[in-house]
C-alpha positions in Angstrom: 24.6 -0.3 13.6 24.2 -4.0 14.0 24.3 -4.1 17.8 20.9 -2.4 18.3 17.3 -3.3 17.4 16.4 -2.7 13.8 12.7 -2.4 12.8 11.2 -2.0 9.3 8.2 0.3 8.8 5.9 0.1 5.8 4.3 3.6 6.1 1.5 2.8 3.6 -1.4 4.9 2.5 -3.9 2.2 3.6 -2.0 0.3 6.3 1.1 0.7 8.5 3.1 -2.4 9.2 6.1 -2.8 11.5 8.5 -5.7 11.2 11.0 -6.8 13.8 13.9 -9.0 12.8 13.5 -11.4 15.7 9.7 -11.5 15.9 8.4 -10.8 12.4 5.4 -8.5 11.9 4.7 -6.9 15.3 2.1 -4.3 14.2 -0.4 -4.2 11.4 -3.0 -1.4 11.5 -4.9 0.8 9.0 -3.3 4.2 8.4 -6.2 6.0 10.1 -6.1 8.4 13.0 -8.8 9.9 15.2 -7.9 13.5 16.2 -9.5 15.8 18.8 -10.0 19.0 16.7 -9.9 21.2 19.8 -6.6 20.0 21.2 -5.1 18.2 18.1 -4.4 15.2 20.3 -4.4 11.7 18.7 -7.3 9.9 20.4 -7.0 6.5 18.5 -5.4 5.0 15.5 -5.6 1.9 13.4 -8.6 -0.4 13.6 -10.0 1.5 16.5 -10.0 4.8 14.5 -11.2 3.0 11.3 -14.3 1.7 13.2 -15.1 5.4 14.0 -15.0 6.5 10.4 -18.2 8.4 9.4 -19.6 8.0 12.9 -17.9 10.7 15.0 -19.2 14.0 16.6 -18.0 17.3 15.3 -15.0 17.6 17.6 -13.4 14.3 16.4 -11.9 14.2 12.9 -10.9 11.0 11.3 -7.7 11.7 9.3 -5.7 9.6 6.9 -2.2 11.3 7.2 -0.7 9.4 4.3 -1.9 10.1 0.8 -0.5 8.5 -2.3 2.3 6.9 -0.4 3.7 10.1 1.2 2.9 12.3 4.2 0.0 14.6 3.6 -0.2 15.8 7.3 3.1 16.0 9.0 1.9 16.7 12.6 -0.7 13.9 12.5 1.8 11.5 11.1 4.3 12.3 13.9 1.5 11.8 16.4 0.6 8.4 14.8 4.3 7.3 14.8 4.5 8.2 18.5 1.5 6.1 19.3 2.9 3.2 17.3 6.3 3.4 19.2 4.4 3.5 22.5 2.3 0.5 21.5 5.4 -1.4 20.4 7.3 -0.6 23.6 4.4 -1.6 25.7 3.9 -5.0 24.0 7.5 -5.9 23.2 9.2 -4.4 26.3 11.1 -1.1 26.0 14.1 -1.3 23.7 16.9 1.2 23.0 16.5 3.6 20.2 16.0 1.4 17.1 17.5 1.7 13.7 14.6 2.2 11.4 14.3 1.3 7.7 11.3 3.0 6.1 9.8 2.3 2.6 9.1 5.2 0.3 7.5 5.3 -3.2 10.1 5.4 -5.9 8.4 8.4 -7.4 8.6 10.4 -4.1 10.3 13.8 -4.3 13.3 14.7 -2.1 11.0 17.0 0.0 8.6 14.0 0.5 11.5 11.7 1.4 12.8 14.3 3.9 9.4 14.6 5.5 9.2 10.8 6.1 12.8 10.8 7.5 12.1 13.7 9.8 8.9 12.2 11.1 10.5 8.9 12.0 13.6 10.7 13.5 11.3 12.8 15.7 10.0 9.7 17.5 13.4 8.6 18.7 14.9 6.5 15.9 18.7 6.2 16.2 19.1 6.2 12.4 16.7 6.2 9.5 17.4 4.5 6.2 14.9 5.2 3.4 14.3 2.3 1.0 12.4 2.3 -2.3 9.2 0.3 -2.0 9.8 -2.0 -5.0 13.2 -3.0 -3.6 11.6 -3.7 -0.2 8.8 -5.6 -1.8 11.2 -7.7 -3.8 13.3 -8.6 -0.7 10.1 -9.4 1.2 8.9 -11.7 -1.6 12.2 -13.6 -1.3 13.6 -12.6 -4.7 17.4 -12.7 -5.2 17.7 -8.9 -5.6 21.5 -8.9 -5.2 22.1 -11.2 -8.1 22.6 -10.1 -11.7 19.1 -11.2 -12.9 15.9 -9.3 -13.6 13.6 -9.3 -10.6 10.4 -7.6 -11.7 8.0 -6.4 -9.0 4.5 -4.9 -9.3 3.5 -3.4 -6.0 -0.1 -2.2 -6.0 -0.6 -0.2 -2.7 -3.4 2.0 -1.4 -2.1 5.2 -3.0 0.5 4.2 -5.5 1.5 1.4 -7.9 5.2 0.8 -8.1 6.7 -1.2 -10.9 10.4 -1.9 -10.9 13.0 -4.2 -12.5 15.7 -4.8 -9.9 19.2 -6.3 -10.6 22.4 -6.2 -8.5 20.4 -4.7 -5.5 19.4 -1.6 -7.4 16.5 -0.4 -9.6 17.3 -0.7 -13.3 14.0 0.6 -14.6 10.9 1.8 -12.7 7.5 3.5 -13.0 5.5 4.9 -10.2 1.9 6.0 -10.8 -0.4 7.5 -8.2 -3.1 4.9 -8.8 -4.0 2.3 -6.2 -6.6 0.7 -4.0 -7.9 4.0 -2.7 -8.6 5.1 -6.2 -10.6 1.9 -6.9 -12.7 2.7 -3.8 -13.3 6.2 -5.1 -14.3 4.8 -8.5 -16.8 2.5 -6.8 -18.3 5.5 -4.7 -18.6 7.6 -7.9 -20.2 4.8 -9.9 -22.8 4.1 -7.3 -23.5 7.8 -6.9 -24.0 8.2 -10.6 -26.0 5.1 -11.4 -28.1 4.8 -8.2 -28.1 8.4 -6.8 -26.8 6.7 -3.6 -24.1 8.0 -1.4 -21.9 5.4 0.3 -18.9 5.7 2.7 -15.3 4.5 2.4 -15.9 1.5 4.5 -18.8 0.2 2.4 -16.8 0.9 -0.8 -13.9 -1.1 0.5 -16.2 -4.0 1.4 -17.7 -3.9 -2.2 -14.1 -3.9 -3.6 -13.1 -7.0 -1.6 -16.4 -8.9 -2.4 -17.2 -7.9 -6.0 -14.2 -6.3 -7.7 -13.0 -8.3 -10.7 -10.3 -7.7 -13.3 -11.7 -7.8 -16.9 -12.0 -11.6 -17.1 -15.1 -13.8 -17.5 -16.5 -14.8 -14.2 -19.7 -16.1 -12.5 -21.7 -13.0 -11.6 -21.9 -12.1 -7.9 -24.4 -9.8 -6.2 -24.4 -7.9 -2.9 -26.7 -5.5 -1.1 -25.3 -2.1 -0.1 -26.8 0.6 2.0 -26.4 4.3 1.8 -28.2 7.7 1.6 -30.4 8.4 -1.3 -29.3 11.8 -2.8 -32.8 12.6 -4.0 -34.9 11.8 -0.8 -32.1 12.1 1.7 -33.4 8.8 3.3 -31.5 5.6 3.9 -31.7 3.2 0.9 -30.6 -0.3 0.0 -29.7 -1.4 -3.5 -28.3 -4.6 -5.1 -25.3 -4.3 -7.3 -23.4 -6.9 -9.3 -19.8 -7.8 -9.8 -20.2 -7.0 -13.6 -21.0 -3.4 -12.7 -18.0 -3.0 -10.5 -15.8 -4.7 -13.1 -16.8 -2.1 -15.7 -16.4 0.7 -13.1 -12.8 -0.1 -12.3 -11.6 -1.4 -15.7 -10.0 2.0 -16.7 -7.9 2.1 -13.5 -6.6 -1.4 -14.1 -5.8 -0.5 -17.7 -3.7 2.4 -16.3 -1.7 -0.1 -14.1 -1.2 -2.4 -17.2 0.1 0.6 -19.2 2.6 1.4 -16.5 3.8 -2.3 -16.4 4.2 -2.2 -20.2 6.1 1.1 -20.0 8.5 -0.3 -17.4 9.1 -3.5 -19.5 9.8 -1.4 -22.6 12.5 0.5 -20.7 14.2 -2.7 -19.7 17.8 -3.3 -21.0 17.9 -6.1 -23.7 20.1 -8.3 -21.6 17.5 -8.4 -18.8 14.5 -8.9 -21.0 15.3 -12.6 -21.4 15.2 -13.0 -17.7 11.7 -11.5 -17.5 10.4 -14.0 -20.1 11.8 -16.9 -18.0 11.2 -15.5 -14.5 8.1 -13.4 -15.1 6.9 -10.7 -12.7 5.8 -10.9 -9.0 2.7 -9.1 -7.7 2.6 -7.6 -4.2 0.3 -5.2 -2.4 -3.4 -5.3 -1.5 -4.4 -4.3 -5.0 -2.9 -7.4 -6.5 -5.6 -9.4 -4.6 -8.4 -8.2 -6.9 -10.1 -11.3 -8.2 -8.9 -12.4 -11.7 -6.1 -9.8 -11.8 -3.2 -12.3 -12.1 -5.0 -14.2 -14.9 -5.8 -11.0 -16.7 -2.2 -9.8 -16.6 -0.9 -13.1 -18.0 -3.4 -12.8 -20.9 -2.3 -9.2 -21.6 1.5 -9.2 -21.2 2.3 -12.8 -22.1 4.9 -13.4 -19.4 4.6 -15.6 -16.3 2.9 -13.8 -13.3 3.5 -14.9 -9.7 1.9 -13.8 -6.5 4.2 -13.0 -3.6 3.9 -15.3 -0.6 2.4 -12.6 1.6 1.3 -9.7 -0.8 0.1 -7.4 2.0 3.2 -7.8 4.1 6.0 -8.0 1.5 7.1 -4.3 1.8 7.2 -4.5 5.7 9.1 -7.8 5.7 11.5 -6.5 3.1 12.3 -3.3 5.1 13.0 -5.4 8.2 15.1 -8.0 6.3 17.1 -5.3 4.5 20.1 -5.1 6.8 22.1 -7.3 4.5 21.3 -4.7 1.7 21.6 -1.5 3.8 25.2 -0.9 2.9 24.5 -1.5 -0.8 21.5 0.9 -0.7 23.4 3.5 1.2 26.1 3.5 -1.6 
């Protein structure tokens, strides 16, 4: 197993990242595919397909094949993985069938795990090892997961939030909720539709999230102009919104994440609780980058909170680095 190339794939709802042990991250693209509806061929994926979102003719569908961390459309996911393997072979030089480690949500069912494994196997992987996302995120954040200490990870992805306490290479206590960055985008779209009678697209909503989204902490108010379609007149319209509005729109979702963190900490064995007080928790995933989120958590759960070195890449790095742990995980 160790003689051939091993790559790690973070098959995320929002982004797909591929990690190679020798070269680090070799692919980082949005999980978006442009499909010809007449032939079902994949025309584009990643940034190229994302640019087309909301702007295509009737015969081209923009599809997100991953929903809430698992495969929602098997055929499109297979097509996407084939394109990814082609891209990697073209840029890195063709390599033999690789061993692939893929991250899966800890709350995924056996059917969902099998679908991910089958999709990766179908594109020519020599072997496929599935790894729980929190464990991969912990390895990618350089936590000592094989030691008998509590490593607490909160991974806020596009479709799911995974909270896990890891010790001796395994998950001691975990919670997986289907709440993530995509749901924040949806809340923003719904809020602007309700308050302003304005319909905006996913791309605009994501931009608003990055610029204006704040956790429930005091901050200097920011404003931004957004454009969309007025639902009353049907005409294009521009409105100005503030960070305080977005803060109130997403507060309930962030409370849901906080509740899941508390639930996981409550299930922690007493022996490991002391470690959490000393070592705190580590945040990874794109959702952890919401402004003020880290400070808000410290305030609410009263333990140290750290940000992973590369929150968006932790899971992919962890899957690629996991060879040392593969035997342990397989057991």
